[in-house]
C-alpha positions, 0 to 999 in steps of 0.5 A, spaced: 915 482 375 915 485 382 919 482 387 914 478 392 916 479 400 912 474 405 911 476 412 911 470 416 911 468 424 907 466 430 900 468 431 899 475 433 906 478 432 904 484 428 904 481 421 898 484 419 900 491 422 906 491 418 902 489 412 898 495 412 904 499 414 907 497 408 901 498 403 899 504 406 892 501 407 887 497 412 886 491 407 888 486 413 884 486 419 888 487 425 886 486 432 889 483 439 886 476 437 891 470 435 889 466 429 885 472 425 889 472 419 887 465 415 888 466 408 894 469 404 893 477 403 896 480 397 898 488 396 903 493 393 908 495 398 909 503 397 914 504 403 921 503 400 926 505 394 921 501 389 914 497 389 914 490 391 908 485 392 907 484 400 904 477 402 900 477 409 900 470 412 896 466 418 900 465 424 904 458 424 903 455 431 902 447 429 895 444 430 890 441 426 883 442 423 882 449 420 889 451 423 893 446 419 889 449 412 891 456 414 898 453 415 898 450 408 897 457 405 903 459 409 907 454 405 904 456 398 906 463 400 913 461 402 914 458 395 911 464 391 916 469 395 923 472 393 924 474 400 922 472 407 921 476 413 920 472 419 917 477 425 918 475 432 915 479 438 921 482 442 917 482 448 916 475 448 923 473 447 925 467 443 920 462 444 920 454 442 915 456 436 920 461 434 926 456 434 922 451 430 919 456 425 927 459 424 929 452 422 924 451 417 925 457 414 933 455 413 931 449 410 927 453 404 934 456 402 930 462 401 933 469 403 930 470 410 930 477 414 929 477 422 924 482 424 924 484 431 917 487 432 914 491 438 921 494 440 918 500 443 920 501 451 925 495 451 932 495 451 934 493 444 941 491 446 939 485 451 933 483 446 938 483 440 942 478 444 937 473 445 934 473 438 941 471 435 940 464 437 935 463 431 941 463 427 938 468 422 943 474 422 942 481 425 935 482 427 932 488 424 928 492 429 921 496 428 915 498 431 910 496 426 904 500 429 908 507 430 912 505 423 919 506 426 924 502 422 920 500 417 923 504 412 930 502 413 928 495 413 925 495 406 931 499 404 935 493 406 931 488 404 930 491 397 937 492 396 938 485 396 933 483 391 935 484 383 931 490 380 925 488 376 924 490 369 917 492 370 916 495 376 909 499 375 903 495 375 900 494 368 894 497 364 891 490 365 891 490 372 888 497 372 883 495 367 881 488 371 874 487 373 873 487 380 868 481 382 866 480 389 863 474 391 858 475 397 853 471 401 851 468 408 856 464 412 858 457 409 854 458 402 860 456 398 863 462 397 871 460 398 869 453 394 867 457 388 873 462 388 877 455 388 873 452 383 874 458 378 881 459 379 882 451 379 887 451 385 886 451 393 887 458 393 883 460 399 881 456 406 875 452 405 872 448 412 866 445 413 864 451 419 861 457 418 865 464 418 872 460 416 873 467 411 874 473 416 878 478 411 876 480 404 881 476 400 883 479 393 886 475 388 888 477 381 887 472 375 886 472 367 882 468 362 885 469 355 886 477 354 880 478 360 883 480 367 879 479 373 880 481 380 876 476 385 874 478 392 873 473 397 869 476 402 867 474 409 859 471 410 854 476 413 850 473 418 845 477 423 847 481 428 844 477 434 848 471 431 855 474 431 859 471 437 866 473 436 868 481 436 872 480 430 866 478 426 864 485 426 870 487 422 869 482 417 862 485 416 865 492 415 870 489 410 865 485 406 861 492 405 867 495 403 868 490 398 861 491 395 863 498 394 869 497 391 867 492 386 864 492 379 860 486 379 858 482 385 856 475 385 851 473 390 851 466 393 845 463 395 845 456 399 840 452 396 840 447 402 839 453 407 833 456 403 832 464 402 833 467 409 832 474 411 839 475 411 839 473 404 834 478 402 838 484 407 844 482 403 841 483 396 837 489 398 844 492 400 847 490 393 841 494 390 842 500 394 850 500 392 848 500 385 853 494 383 852 490 377 849 483 380 849 475 378 845 470 382 849 464 384 844 458 387 849 453 390 849 446 392 843 445 387 845 438 385 843 435 391 836 437 391 829 433 390 825 436 384 820 438 389 825 442 393 828 445 387 821 448 385 820 450 392 826 454 392 825 457 385 818 459 388 822 462 394 826 466 390 821 469 386 817 471 392 822 473 397 827 476 392 823 479 386 827 486 386 833 481 383 829 480 376 834 484 372 840 479 375 842 473 371 840 467 376 845 461 375 844 454 378 851 451 380 855 446 384 861 450 386 864 443 389 863 439 383 863 445 378 857 444 374 854 451 372 860 455 374 863 456 368 857 461 366 858 465 372 864 469 369 860 470 362 854 473 366 859 477 370 862 480 363 855 482 361 853 485 367 859 489 367 859 491 360 851 493 361 853 497 367 859 501 364 855 502 357 855 509 354 848 511 352 847 517 347 842 522 349 838 522 342 837 515 344 834 516 351 830 522 349 827 518 343 825 512 348 823 516 353 818 519 348 815 512 346 814 511 353 810 517 354 806 516 348 804 509 350 803 511 357 802 518 359 804 521 366 798 522 371 795 529 372 797 533 378 792 539 380 789 538 373 796 539 370 799 534 366 807 532 368 811 533 362 817 529 361 821 533 355 828 529 354 833 525 358 841 524 358 846 519 362 848 521 368 853 516 371 855 509 370 855 503 375 850 503 376 847 507 369 844 513 371 839 516 367 837 524 368 830 526 366 828 533 365 821 536 365 816 540 369 813 537 376 817 531 376 818 531 383 810 529 383 812 523 378 809 517 382 814 511 384 809 506 380 810 510 373 818 511 375 818 503 375 814 503 369 820 508 365 825 503 368 822 497 366 821 500 359 828 503 358 832 497 361 828 492 356 829 497 350 837 498 352 838 491 353 841 492 360 843 485 363 845 484 370 845 492 373 840 496 376 838 502 373 837 509 376 833 515 375 834 522 376 828 527 375 829 534 374 824 540 374 825 546 370 826 553 374 820 558 372 824 564 371 817 568 373 816 564 380 815 569 385 815 575 381 809 580 381 807 583 374 808 591 375 803 595 371 805 601 367 801 607 368 797 606 361 795 599 363 793 602 370 788 607 366 786 602 361 784 598 367 780 604 371 776 605 365 774 598 364 772 598 371 768 604 370 764 601 364 763 595 368 760 599 374 755 603 369 753 597 366 751 594 372 
């Protein structure tokens, strides 16, 4: 297995910046804002002599409430890690918080490397002398933003770790189904993630906006491999108070684009709001397979349940293709059916559709209900074939297809989806008209044809 390296330290010392540098991604949010990272973020390190797993963690600063929950995630990361990288801000010198963290890390008994970040424009000899009082050996200087010293740091760290037999990601990891859990803030997304995993994997707190980053969590059930993506809740722009929430929205949209299946979590107590409809419309536009989970269902009265079902049918009619499940993420009722629905949606989205079958279904649909006339001419739909997956795209060839009404296109989509038994995935049509090879060309007559036309005109004139 790949070695696990955890990044630890006070808030705002550059852990997420170093994480992005090591993974050569932008998976971790970075801003001049202490306490931004709250959950564990995993990635594959690509700087150094061999691959490894790097874990970004929240800052350790003490406190209660959500900060205490975040530090629980840090301690879980310490338990999982083979090597600890303790980052300090060289510009701040040695702080009392650094001394407390260093003492706690020494008690773990795990190898710790002291990393002095932000060494640019500083006297390194003076800064290093002050950092020796932490009792963690010689500090390794880096500048995470510019990448200075990072390669030397990882070479030193990995040389001290035993070689892994399986250093490359497995085929199961590459074939994992990526499932993104999306919804409004405080809809129960993180609670659902923890219920599916059977552990307190991500921070859950009774406050909207707890999750700020998109957290990827691989796991397996039997031989089926998944990668769950916990996303930040998306709220209306007028209600975004903190600047970092703008970045959270971007990360959520990126997670939607990167996933295979999205689970849209609706808050049954809050009802169906404008933001739910907007997010659902974005999921449709992205073309991702979809499962709808109505959370907190168990606390509703019969009248409230009937009103909620009516609201879903009225405000989200375009989600009729997606399976809907009534769940309670807190108590676990109905949660076990979500991954089965995600499997069905994934299989439908990735299915291969034979051209003869699609053409035959198109002919049956046209025979039952013909396309309308355009300028006195009938629109002809000749044959169909598959043009893509996730979402399935069906390309239909014919003439005058650009004039095919949207109502008839919806009719074709419904007929094809029902006939192919596609569940949980949108279906798209691409219409292509044949090119007329004689369009714009003038028919030039031969001399003999011109003589014949002249004789006919003369004969018609004499008749008159």
